[in-house]
N, C-alpha and C positions, 0 to 999 in steps of 0.2 A: 424301543431300548431306551435310548435318550438318558442314560443313569448320568447325573452329573457327579463329581467325585473333586475333593480339593486336597492336594498335598504339597507341601514346603517344597523350596526349590533343591534346599540342600538333598530331602530325601527323594526327590525325583532323578538325581544327579547319581546318587547311590544304585537305586533301582535300575539305570541305565547301566551301571557299571556290573552288576550282578548279573545282565544278559550277555555280557561280552564273550563269554565262552560257548554260547549258542547260536548264536546270530550276529550278522554284520549289520551297525549300526549307522545310518547316516543322519549326521545335524547339518543345517545352515551354519556357515560359519562366514563372521565379516571379516576378509582379509586385509582391509584396509581402501581396497579399490572396487569391489564388487561381495554379493553375498554368495557362496557357493558351497552344494554340498560336499563333505567331506567325513571319512572315515572317525566314528566317535572313539574316544579314547579318555582314559580316566583325567583329570583335571584338563582336559582341551579349552584353551584360552580361544574366545572371540565367538562361541556359540551363541545365535541370536534368536530369538523367536519372534512371531509378529511384526517381521519385517519383511517387504516383499522386495524385490522377488529372486531366487537362484539363478544365478545365469544358464545352468543347465536345465531344461526343459523336465518333468515326470518322466516321457515317454522316454526318454535315454535310457531307463533302467529296464524296461520291458522291451524296447527296439533297439538293441545295442548298434552300435554305428557299423558292425561287422557280426555275423553270426551263423555259424552251420546247424542249418534248420532241418537236416537230415538224420547224422550221425549222431546218436546221443552221448551225450558227455557230462559227468557230474559236475556242471558250472550253475546251478540253478541253486544258490545258495539260499538259507531263510534269512530275510532282510527285514530290518525293519526302519522306514524312510521317515524322518521328523522333521516339521517345519512346511510343510506343502500347501502352498497357496492355492486359495477356490478357484483360480482362473486354470490350474494344472489339472485339478482334480475334475473340474466341467470339462477339459480336454480330453481326459481319460475315458469319459462315456463314448466319444466319438470311436477313439482307437478300440474301444469294446466292443461296438457295433461293426466293426469291421474286420476284427480277428476273432472274436467268439461269435460271430454269427451263423447259425448253422445254415446250411451244412457244412461250410468248408471253415472250421474250428481252425485256428491257428495252434499245433502243440506245444510250440517254444514259447510263446507271447503265452499262452494259458498257463503253463508252469511258471513263468517268472510271475505272473499274476497272483497265482495261489501260493507262492514262497514268501510273499510279500506283506506285511503290516503296513498300511498307510496312517500316519498322524498328521493331519490338516490343521491349519492355524489360520486363526482369523488375522486379517491385516491391521495393524494401529496405525500405520502410514500409508502413503501414497506416492509414488515416483510422477515423473513429468508425463509418460506417456501410457500409464495405467488406465485403463477404460472398461473395465470389468461390466459395471453396471450399466455401461449404454448398450449391451448385448443382452440384459436380463440375468446376469450373474450377480450375485451377490459378493462384498469382499471378506466373506466368511465361509467357512466349506457347509455345504447344504446336501451334498450325495458323494459319493465313491469314497468315502473315508471310514477306515474303521476307528479310529478315535477323533476327535476335535480336541486344541488346545490353546488355551489362552493365557497368557503369563501376566498376572496383575501383582506389581512389587515383589513379593519373595514368595507368592503363591503360585501354584500351577491348577489351572480350573481345567480339568477331564472331564469329557462327554464319551460317553461309550457309545458305538454307532453299529458295530455289527457284533457277530459272534466271535469273530477272530479279535476285536479288540477287549471284549470281555473276558475272553479266554487269559490275555495277556495280563490284563489287570487283577484278576482274581489272583495271580502270583504275587503282583505287588501289596495289594491287602493282608495276604499271609505274613508278610515279611516288614512292612512298613506303615506307619499311623496314615490312614487314608480315612476322612471323614467328607461331611458334606459342605459345601461352600454356604456361607450365610448370606439373607437376602441384601445387604449392601452390597457386598464385592458382584453378586449378580445383575444387579441392578447396574454397575460399574462396565460389567462385561459390555451389556446391552447400550449402556453410553457410548464406548469407545465403537461399536458397531454404526451407531447412528453417526457419529463425528465423521467416521473414514465414506462413509456413505454420502455425506451432505458434502465434503471435501470433492468427491467424484462428481458429484453430478454438477457442481460449479465448475469445476476444472472442464467439462466434457459437454458443457451444456449447447453446444452448436452442433454437435457429433450427432449424425443421423445414426438411428438404429440398425439393427443387422438386417431386417426384412427390408428397410428403406434403403439400407444399404445395395442390396442386392439390384434393387429397381433400378436405383440410378447406373448403377454399372451397367446393367441390361441397354441403357438407353443412350451411354455413352458414343462419343465418336472417336476417331482416331489422335483427334489432335492435342486431347490432353494425357494421353498415355504417351505420346511421343515426347513431348515436352516434360513429363516427369520421370522418363525412364532415361534421360538424356545422361544422368550422373551414374546411373545402373553400372555397375563394373561385371555383373553376371557371376559373383561371386558365390551365391547360393545360400549367405548368410542367413537371410529372412526365411528361407523354407527348411533348412537344418534345424536352425534354434525353435522352429515353431511347434508347440505341444500338439499341435494336430497333425501337421502335414506329414505323411507317412510313405511319399514314393520310395522305393528299393530298386536295386538290380540284383537279380539272382545269376550268381556267376557258378557255371559248371565246372567242377574239379575231377580230377581221376579219382577211380573205385567210389563212384556216385555220390561223391560230396557235392553240396549245393549251398552256397553262401550267400547269405542276402546283406548287401550292403547299402547302407542311406544312399538314396540319389534324389536331385531336386531339378526342378522344372525350369530354374532360372539357369541353367549350365546349358551352353551352347552345344548341340548336339542331342539333346533331351530326348526329343521326339523324331531324331532321322531314322529314315526308314529304309527299304530295299532304293535301289539305286540313287541313293542319297537325297532323296525327297526328305522335306524337313518344313512340316506345318510351323513351327515355331523358328523358323528362321531368324527373322528378323526380331531384333532384342526388344522393341514394345509391344510386339505382340506376346513375346515369352511372358513379359511383365504384367502383362493384362489377363493373362491366361491364368496367373497365379490365386488373383481376385476373384476371376470370374467361378474358379473353382472352388474356393471358400465361399463365397457369398451367394452362387448361384446352381451352380452344378449339385453341391454336397447337399443342401437344402432339399432337392428336388429327389435325393435317393435316402437319405438318413434321417433321424429324428432330432438328432444332437447338434449343436451349434459347432460350427468349424473354425470359427474367430473365437477365443475368450477373453478379450481386451486384455492381455499381459503386458503388451507394447513392446516385447523383446524384438520383434523385425524393426521396430523403428530403432530403437538402442544400438541395433548391432551392424545397421548399414553405413557401409563405407562412402556410399554417395549420399547420405544424409536425406535420405529419404522419407518422408513420414507419409503413410497410408490415411491418415488420420486428414491431414493436410489436404489431400487430396480429395477423400469424401465431404469435407466442409466445404471445397471449393465447388464440387459438383452440386451439393447442396444447396448452395448460395446463388447457384447459376441456375438452378430448375425449375 
């Protein structure tokens, strides 16, 4: 497909206004402290495009913190999510493998996915802990988006990537002037992509790649994990904010209700079993377990990358722990 269109920002906003009665629209908003998804409304201030990265990962739309997965309720509204960065779209590939893989398809997840149109955006900036390209992911959408978007001056450059995206913009073309971008503006899009990749390459030049990191973790001893986990407070923020971590509790309630609730391997008692046995009782073992899962065990089972380089786990860590510094230390000492 990959049809490329151009619309002015003013008409783009009018197009979004025209959809408000039919679906929930989420856009990235700069609130002065961070970027976060918010429900779109006419004349909403602070909407930003092409800036990484919303605080909430994309997975929170498809795997809510708490959801009844047995009793059907009309909660799966049609949604348009705009401004999804490439790292989150890449993370969605792993979630799809886990929750849509035959024969055990998760119906609640599937309905959430079916009711959602995703508009991914190029990243024209980077943050201190962004490292997507180190793991083979480009800082612009290549998969899992229905539409991609690059805001250039007062123009929105739209690329249609799926039937859902095409159907949405067929309506746009019927109501608003939509054209094809000129060669000069397409070159500018490519130039911005290259500049972002170059900055990421320079920033992360000493960070080992995804497969190399898995090998380093396999060979590591206890000392490095004991030392770096010393400031960990077991809050679980790194796992719950990660776009690919999906551990959950399944809670039984009366009348055959089953509620799926987010869980995290960094919580004390996460692996406690009968008679109080707990393979992850020691904090440094829990700490290492998360990286074993992402870089060693998941690659043995799934095709998709289990860390997409968004850097959220580093940003949110109360203990100021940087996995990137740990891995660079391992690489330097290997």
